[in-house]
Residue, then its C-alpha position, 0 to 999 in steps of 0.5 A: x381760507x380754502x384750506x380751512x373750508x376743505x378738510x378732505x385736502x387736509x387729510x390728504x396732505x396728512x396721509x402723504x406726510x405719514x407715507x413719506x416718513x414711513x418710506x424714509x424709515x424703511x430706507x434707513x432700516x434697509x441701509x443699516x442706518x436705523x440706529x443713528x436716525x430712527x433708533x428703536x426702543x424695544x418695550x416688553x409686551x404687556x397684555x394684562x395687569x399680571x404682567x405689570x406685577x411680574x415686571x415690577x417684581x425683583x429678579x431672583x438671583x441664580x442659586x449656587x456660587x457665582x464664578x468671579x472672572x476678576x478673581x481668577x484673573x488676579x490669581x493668574x496675574x499673581x502666579x505669573x508674577x511669581x514665576x517672573x520673580x523666580x526666573x529673574x532671580x535664577x538667571x541673575x544668580x547663575x550669571x553672577x556665579x559664572x562671573x565669580x566662579x574662579x574666585x569661588x574655586x580659589x576660595x575653596x582651595x584656600x579653605x581646604x589647603x589645596x595649595x599647601x605642600x609639606x615643607x622639609x623637616x628642620x631637624x631629625x624627628x620633627x614633623x614637616x610643617x604645612x607651607x604657607x599658601x601662595x598669594x592670589x596671583x600665584x594661586x591663579x597661575x598655579x591652577x592654570x599650570x596644573x589643571x588648565x584655564x578651564x579648571x578655574x570654572x571646575x564645578x561651575x555647571x553644578x553651581x549654575x544648576x544649583x543657583x537656578x533652583x536656589x535663587x528661584x525658590x528663594x525669591x518665590x518663597x520670600x514674596x509669598x511668605x512676605x504677602x502671607x505675613x503681611x496679612x497675619x502680623x499687625x502693622x508697623x512690624x515691617x522689619x520683623x515681617x521681612x526678617x521672618x520671610x527672608x529666613x524662611x525663604x533661605x531655609x527652604x531654598x537651601x534645603x531644596x538645592x543643597x545636594x547640588x551645592x555638595x556636588x559643586x564643593x566635591x568637584x571644586x576641591x578635587x585637584x588630583x585624580x578623577x574620583x568625582x566626574x560629572x554631576x550625576x556620577x558624583x551624586x551616584x557615588x555619594x549615595x553609594x559611599x555614604x547613603x542618601x543622607x550623605x547628600x545632606x552632609x553639612x546641611x546644619x552648618x550651612x543653614x546656620x550661616x545662610x538663614x540669618x544671612x538671608x534674613x538680614x539681607x532681605x529685611x535690611x534691603x526692604x528697610x533701606x528701600x522703604x526709607x529712601x522711597x519715603x524720603x523721596x516722596x516727602x521731598x517731591x511733595x514739598x517741591x510741589x507745594x513750593x511750586x504751587x506757592x510760586x504760582x499763586x503769588x503772581x495770581x494774587x498780585x494780579x487779583x489785588x491790582x484788579x480789585x484796586x482798579x475796579x474800586 
């Protein structure tokens, strides 16, 4: 009753409460806790009806093309992914060729009859015949005795320098050609698409790296003498003897062998991989369905018993 009859004391208590709230707000603001205890919502100042109309009006989009950082990021990722494909293909090809370099050298020597010797003539006036090449083990020993162990890897440096750009260009071109054809060709043409991309990749890679392949062959065939020495001197000698066109001697026959081979290689690889992945996904989906049925059976039994007990 005293508080009702004394409005002055009521006003005093109200002013004291407002002052304490103001002091709490000031302390929280100075200590950096304003966002947690007393968040401030910034509202625009509106001084006239025209301000309300300006706020309600839609904002005008900026003129000119807007840069898309997401697109740039995806392009960078695609470029980096292509470099990874190229580097991985080049390193893998160089390592594989180094491991099989002795067999590759023997293959070339067999092809050009580098092991052959002329047998003695059987009768007067009869020309000598070419003796049969040695067996594989004997061929290894013959090369080691005649030229040393390092001769088994003769031309391997040229092979590695050829394989690095060849494999890199091959895989890089295939990935980009495959993506391009995927957008151009109709669906359900996977085999034709990979066949075309693989053939185009083989054409580009073989044409770009063919001079180094020619140098490798010239060095590997050479069994006596040192007419060709090193990669750069061999390139210079070929240009001096045969002209710049000589660096691509035999390219047509090589492309007839490489292009269909790589086309079938890539297309069959993708077809078999996709078939295996589809079979794996189907089997996994069926297994998941069986597991769901097995889990649903006990739940159904429990629900049936619960209904029976409740009835």
